[in-house]
C-alpha positions in Angstrom: 85.4 93.6 105.9 88.3 95.6 107.7 85.9 98.2 109.9 84.4 95.3 111.2 88.3 94.8 112.4 88.5 97.9 114.4 88.0 96.1 117.6 91.2 95.5 120.2 88.8 95.2 123.3 90.1 92.2 125.9 86.9 90.8 125.9 85.8 90.8 122.7 88.7 89.3 120.5 90.5 86.2 120.8 94.2 87.3 118.9 96.0 84.0 119.4 95.3 80.1 119.3 97.0 77.4 121.1 99.3 76.5 118.0 99.8 80.0 116.9 100.0 82.5 119.7 99.8 85.6 117.8 97.5 87.8 115.9 98.6 90.2 112.7 96.2 92.9 111.6 97.1 95.8 108.6 94.1 98.6 108.8 93.7 101.9 107.8 91.8 104.6 109.1 90.4 108.5 107.9 92.0 111.5 109.7 90.4 112.1 113.3 89.3 108.5 113.8 89.9 106.3 116.3 92.4 103.8 115.4 92.1 102.0 118.8 90.1 102.8 121.6 91.2 102.5 125.3 91.8 99.0 126.0 94.2 96.2 127.1 94.6 92.8 126.6 97.3 90.1 128.4 99.4 89.6 125.5 102.3 92.0 124.2 101.9 94.0 121.2 104.1 96.2 117.9 101.8 98.4 116.9 104.0 99.5 113.7 102.9 103.0 111.7 103.4 102.3 108.2 101.2 105.3 106.9 100.5 109.2 108.6 100.7 109.2 112.1 99.2 108.4 115.2 98.4 110.2 118.5 99.0 106.8 121.1 98.4 106.4 124.3 100.5 103.9 126.8 98.5 104.5 130.5 99.0 107.7 131.2 102.0 108.9 128.6 100.5 110.2 125.4 103.1 111.1 122.1 102.7 110.9 118.1 103.9 107.9 116.5 104.7 108.8 112.7 105.0 106.4 110.0 108.2 104.0 110.0 108.0 104.9 113.6 106.7 101.3 116.1 105.3 101.5 119.4 105.7 98.4 122.1 102.8 97.7 124.4 103.1 95.6 127.3 100.9 92.6 128.2 98.1 94.1 130.7 98.8 97.9 129.6 95.9 100.0 128.6 96.4 102.0 125.2 94.4 103.8 122.7 94.9 105.7 120.1 93.5 107.7 117.0 94.8 109.3 113.1 97.0 112.3 114.1 97.1 115.3 111.0 95.1 115.5 107.6 96.2 112.1 106.5 95.0 109.4 107.9 97.0 106.4 108.9 98.0 102.5 108.2 99.5 100.8 110.9 100.4 97.2 111.4 99.7 95.4 114.5 101.7 92.4 116.0 99.5 90.8 118.8 101.5 87.6 120.8 101.6 86.1 123.8 105.0 85.8 125.6 104.4 82.2 125.9 105.6 82.8 122.0 108.7 82.7 122.7 109.4 80.8 125.9 111.7 76.9 125.1 110.4 74.0 125.8 113.2 73.3 128.3 114.7 75.7 130.9 117.8 76.9 128.9 120.0 80.3 128.6 117.9 81.2 126.3 114.8 81.3 128.8 117.1 82.3 131.7 118.3 85.4 129.8 116.5 86.7 127.4 112.7 85.4 128.2 112.4 85.2 131.8 113.5 88.8 131.9 111.2 89.9 129.3 108.0 88.0 130.5 108.9 89.5 133.8 108.7 93.3 132.2 112.8 93.1 133.5 113.8 93.4 129.8 111.4 95.0 127.7 111.4 96.7 124.6 111.8 100.4 124.2 108.4 102.4 124.4 108.7 104.3 121.1 111.0 102.7 118.2 112.4 104.5 115.6 115.6 105.0 113.8 117.5 107.4 115.4 120.0 104.6 116.2 121.1 101.7 114.5 120.0 99.5 117.9 116.2 100.9 116.9 116.4 100.5 112.8 117.5 97.2 113.4 114.3 96.3 115.3 111.8 98.2 112.5 113.6 95.8 110.0 112.6 92.8 111.9 109.3 93.9 111.7 109.1 94.8 108.2 110.2 91.4 107.7 107.7 89.8 110.4 105.2 92.3 108.6 105.9 90.5 104.9 105.3 87.0 106.4 102.5 87.3 107.9 101.0 89.2 104.9 102.5 86.2 102.9 101.5 83.4 104.8 103.8 81.1 103.5 104.1 77.1 104.9 106.0 77.5 108.4 106.0 81.9 108.4 105.3 81.2 112.1 108.6 79.8 113.1 110.1 82.8 111.0 108.0 85.2 113.8 108.9 83.4 116.2 112.3 83.6 115.2 112.6 87.4 114.3 111.3 88.1 118.1 113.7 86.1 119.2 116.2 88.1 117.3 114.8 91.1 118.2 115.0 90.1 122.6 118.9 89.7 121.2 119.5 93.1 120.1 117.6 94.9 123.0 119.7 93.1 125.3 123.2 93.0 123.5 123.3 97.0 123.0 122.1 97.6 126.1 118.8 99.2 125.7 116.2 96.8 127.2 113.7 98.6 129.1 113.2 97.7 133.2 109.2 98.2 133.3 108.7 95.5 136.8 108.0 98.4 139.1 105.2 100.9 138.6 104.7 103.9 140.6 101.9 103.1 143.1 99.7 106.1 142.1 99.5 105.4 138.4 99.0 102.2 139.1 96.2 102.6 141.6 94.5 104.7 138.3 95.2 102.0 136.2 93.6 99.9 138.9 90.7 102.1 138.5 90.4 102.5 134.9 90.1 99.3 134.1 87.8 98.4 136.9 85.4 101.1 134.4 86.3 99.5 131.0 85.6 95.8 132.5 82.4 97.3 133.7 81.3 98.7 130.5 82.2 95.8 128.1 80.2 93.3 130.4 77.1 95.5 130.4 77.1 97.5 127.4 73.6 96.3 126.3 72.0 97.2 129.6 71.3 101.1 130.5 74.3 102.1 131.9 74.3 105.7 134.1 77.5 108.1 135.3 76.4 106.9 139.0 77.2 103.4 138.6 80.6 104.0 137.2 81.4 106.4 139.3 80.5 104.5 142.6 83.1 101.3 141.1 86.2 103.2 141.6 84.4 105.8 144.0 84.7 109.0 143.2 81.5 111.7 142.8 80.3 112.2 138.5 81.7 115.2 138.1 85.4 113.9 139.1 84.5 110.8 137.9 83.9 112.8 134.3 87.4 114.3 134.3 89.2 111.3 135.5 87.6 109.2 132.5 88.7 112.2 130.0 92.2 112.6 131.4 92.4 108.8 130.8 91.1 107.9 127.6 90.6 111.0 125.9 86.6 110.2 125.7 83.8 111.2 127.9 82.4 108.1 129.1 79.1 108.4 126.8 81.8 108.8 123.6 83.5 105.4 124.7 80.1 103.6 125.3 78.7 104.6 122.1 82.3 104.1 120.6 81.9 100.4 121.9 79.1 99.9 121.0 79.3 101.3 117.2 82.1 98.7 117.6 80.4 95.8 118.5 77.6 97.0 116.0 79.7 96.8 113.0 81.0 93.3 113.6 76.9 92.1 113.6 76.1 93.9 110.7 78.6 92.1 108.5 78.0 88.6 110.0 74.5 88.6 109.7 71.1 89.4 108.0 69.3 90.9 111.6 67.3 93.6 111.4 69.5 96.9 112.2 67.0 97.6 115.0 67.2 94.0 116.6 71.2 94.7 116.1 70.7 98.4 117.9 69.1 96.9 121.0 71.7 94.4 121.1 74.2 96.4 121.4 72.5 98.8 124.2 70.7 101.5 122.4 67.2 101.7 122.9 66.3 104.3 120.2 67.0 103.4 116.5 67.2 107.3 115.4 70.3 108.2 118.2 71.8 104.9 117.1 71.9 105.8 113.8 73.8 109.2 114.4 76.0 108.0 116.5 76.7 105.2 113.9 77.2 107.3 110.8 79.2 109.9 113.1 81.5 107.2 114.4 81.6 105.2 110.5 80.9 107.5 108.0 77.9 106.1 106.7 74.5 104.3 107.6 74.3 101.0 109.1 72.6 99.5 106.1 75.5 101.3 103.4 78.3 100.0 105.7 76.2 96.5 105.8 76.6 97.2 102.2 80.2 97.8 102.5 79.8 101.2 101.3 82.1 103.1 103.5 82.6 106.8 103.0 81.1 110.1 103.8 77.8 110.8 103.3 
């Protein structure tokens, strides 16, 4: 079920396999829904908006992404997004380990294209639109990758790898590669603090989590922490924790016939009524309706 796939958190999803180090996802969301809760993963990612618009965040940068535009996220970057405007959105995401592009032997391709990319010295532009011929070429390659991943004909993985290598060639030959190997020290500190908090939530989600505990990780006062967290993620700590727990619960609801009350307890809700209320708010239906596949407004 599409809704159950709306988790891209580092600890809850494996994007790749040893023989196919990439994951491809096509998803749709309603107006204002959180497309991607604040998270990060070691792999790189292209996020390609097909319909509607998404307000996207990468680290501390916030910008709208419209249909026909793509965002590139380097491995380790914190990112988030929600549907922007009245239309909702549909998007394609390609999440891949940079080892996918490595040569078996150290050759000119590895030296001039792949290694600089892996070291973030020659990365893709953050926002890719059709404002230049070079960017249009990158988007054409993403269209081709999307088609390959949809059809999944024999050997399509080679096609995906080939297009990614051609995209590296494009940014190198057109001089639009971006050097993101050096980060602002204060921004890096804020990112590392946020990662520490997110990691703690992802490890302790099934237990009571108090603001005092989270603030102590940084450390900050509770008031300072709440302001910091909201400024970095666009969500309050409580909203983020609830969202993380509900998305885990959604996955469990589609994977088993266990009692809803048991699932609520497993993901950290000790009050079933509160769990149902939060679930309805996020998923636009009750847990039982979600299990039956009846997704929609109630």
